N, C-alpha and C positions, 0 to 999 in steps of 0.2 A: 504493500500500500504506500509506504514511504517513497519507494522508487517511482511509483505512478505519479505521486504528487510532485516530486522533483522534476519529472519529465514534462509535466503539464506547465510548469513555471519556467523551466530553463531549457534552452535549445542551443547547443554549440553551433557556431557559425557554419562549420563544415557539414552540417546536416540540413542546412536551409537552401531553398531555391526561390525563384521569383514567384512561385505558386503559393508561397507562405506569407504573402503580404497581409492577409487578414489576421494572421497569428502574430507576426513580428514587425509589421510595418514595412514601408518601402525601403528605407535605409538598410535595415538589417537583412531583409531578403536579398537586396543587391549585394551586400557584403558576402552573404552565403554563396551567391552565384560567382562572385569574383574568386573566392577561395577555391571552390570546386573546379572552376574552369582553368584557373591559372596555376594550380598546384602542379599539374603534370608538365607545365612549361617552365617550372622552377622559378616562377615569379613570386616573391614572398609577399604575403598579405598578413598583417598582424593578427594573431589568433584572438579568440574571445568567445563570448556567448551572448545570447539574447534572453532577456527577461520578457516573457511572452505577455500578450494582452490579457491572458487569463489571470495573471498576477494583478494587473491593473483593475480588472473587474472585481476580483476578490478583495482588493484594497478598498474600493468604494463600498462594497457590501459590508465588509467587516466594520467600517466606521459609519455606516448609514449615511453616506455622503450624497447619493444620487438626488434624493428629495431636497436636500439643503442647497445643492448646486442649482437644481432646476428652479427653486424658489427665487434665487438671486437673478437668474437669467430672465425669468418671467417679469420680475420687477423692473428690469432694464427695458424689456420689450414694451411694457406699459408706460414707460417714461417716468416711473416713480423714483428710480435711482440712476445715477450716471454710470457710464461704462467703467470709468476709473474706480468708482466705489465698489461695484459688484465684482470687478476683476480682482481687486485687492482682497476683498472678503473671501472669495472662493480660494484664492491662493493660500491665504492664511489658514483656512479650514484644512486644506490638503497638507500643508507643511507641518501642522500640529497633530495630524492623525497618525495612528499606529500602523506600521506594516504588519500584516497578519503573521503569527508565529511560523506557519508552514512556509510562507513566502520568504520570510526572513531566513529560515534555516536553509532553504534551497539556494538562496543568493550567497549566503556565507560559504556553503559547500562548494558551489561553482567557482567562487573567487579563490578559495583555498586550493582547488585543483589547478586553476590557472597559474597561481603562484608556484605550485610544485612543478608544473610543466616548464617554468622558466628558472627553476632552481633558486627560488627566493621565498622567504617567509611572508614578506609584504611586497607586492608588486604594484607599481604605479600604472594606472589605467585611465582611459578616456571613458566617460559615461555619457552616452549619446542618446538623445530622444529619437524615437522612430514611430511616428503616428501611423495608424492603420489607413489613414486617408492620403498618405504621401504618394507621390509619383503616379497618380492616376491620369488617364488620358484627358479627362475633363478639368483637372485641377492639380496643381503642384503645391503641396503644403510645406515643401522644403524650406528650412530657415525660420519657420514659425515657432518652433519649440527650442529649448536651450540644451546645450551640451556642456559638460564640465571636464576639464583636463587635469592631469597629474593628481588623480585621486588615489590615495594610498591607505590601505587598511579597511577592514570590514565595516567599522563604524562610519567612516567617511563615505564609503560606498553606499551604505543604506541611506544616509542623509542626502546624498546626491540623487538617489532614486526618488526620494520625496520631492526634491526640487524639480526634477524632470517631470514628474506627474503634475506639479503645480504649474509648470510652464505651458501645459496644454490650455491654460486659461489666462495667458497674457492678454493684454488688451488687443494687440494686433491679431492674435490667433482667434479670438472671439469674433472680431469684426470680419476677418477673412472667411470664417465658416458661414457667417450670416450672408455675406456677399455671394458665396458659392452655393448657398442653399443646403448646407449640411446641418443635420441635427447635432447639437453639441454633445448630447449624451450618448449618441451612437458611435462616436469616434473614440477609439481606445488608444492607449499609448503603450508601446513596447519600449524597452531600454536596451541599448547595446553596450556591453562592457568589453572593451578592447585594449589589449596591451599597448601602452604608449610607445611610440617611436621617439628616440631622443633627438628630435629635429631641433631642439633648443641649442644643440651643439653645432648645428649647421643651418640648413634652410628648409623651408616647406612651402606648400602652396596648393594650387588647384590646376588640374588638367581638364581641358574640354576636348572631346574627340572629334568635333567638327569646328569649323570657323564660326565663332559666335556672332559675327556681324553679317556675314553673307550666307551662312548655312552650307558653305562648300564642304563636302564630306572628306576630301583628301588632305585636309590640313588639321593638325593638332595644335592647340593653343595652350601654352604653359605660362602660368603666373606664379612667381615665387619671391619670397623675401626671407631675411634672416630670422631664425628662431621658429617658434610654433606657428602653424598656419592660420590661427585665428585672426591675426592682423590682416591677412589677405582676404579671408572669407568675409569678414565684417567691414572691409573697405577702409581700414584704419591707416593703411600705408599705400603708397604707389609702388607696386612690385615691379621686378624685372619681368619682361614678357618675351617669349620666344614663339615663333610660328614655324612648325616643322611639316615638311611635305612627306606624307605617309609612303607613297610609292617608292621613295628613295631610301627608306630606312634599312632595307636589306642590301643596298648597294654600297659596298665598302669603299669604293673609289669616289663616292659622292658625299658631299656634305649636305644633309637634308634640311638644315636650318635656312629658311628663306627670308626671315626677318627677325631682328632682335632689338629690344629697346630696354635701356637701363632705367630702373625706377629709383626714386630718392631713398626709399627704405629708411625713413628717419627714426623708426622705432623697432625694437626687437622684443619679442615676448618670450621670456624664459621662466618656465615653471610658474606661470600666472603673474609675472612681474614685468612691467615695461622698462626697457632700457633705451636711452637715446643713442642712436648709432653715431660713431665717431668718424665713419668713412662712408662714402657713397659708392665705393668700388664694388664690382660684381664678384 
């Protein structure tokens, strides 16, 4: 019985595929696809696990939050309270709620096994929100919820999970669901727990597999900056940018970079702390 409970709450990334969006959200399902597809090609993707939407639903039920959340949303729809007020109230309700014992046990066990796999008693991880409404053809909810980096230890992990659940009701997330016609209570949140890559010692960023301006499919666009990639994702720095021509990637005699631009990269994020860059060099 305990094994069944753990399985319903925890899914290792390498057991997931894009068909699991309803269980683990778009982000986690895509990570599963990446790990399964790229492992045979020896392309490393940081390991981890997903805390499923079942854990989120049991969290709400355990704390009897559904009715309380709906009451706040209804008061906003009637014009009785402001978005800022009801959003703050809902987030406080979630942040002060208890994670059910079975869910807590399953998360602790999965985290302990992740640490053991990396030969550490306490491993630093990224805790990433993955809503079940993400990456749908009719709407993309990416960026609406929060993620937390450099989380170390089971206590910090559990607190970050609460914060991820609460971020499902940020003001911008509530408004986005209203505009897209989604029922707030029908959208669940999964959480991805992934081993941190020490990009704070180097650089990180974002890759787009098509040209973001023209939609041309044969170009890869890379944006990168010193330190953790959050600065790039949140638009806090002007990153370096490279455009790479895909058909030439296998041609050793060719240089596939067709354009590059150096960004100012004025800040560097290291373990959650900003540092002002001393040099603009690439």
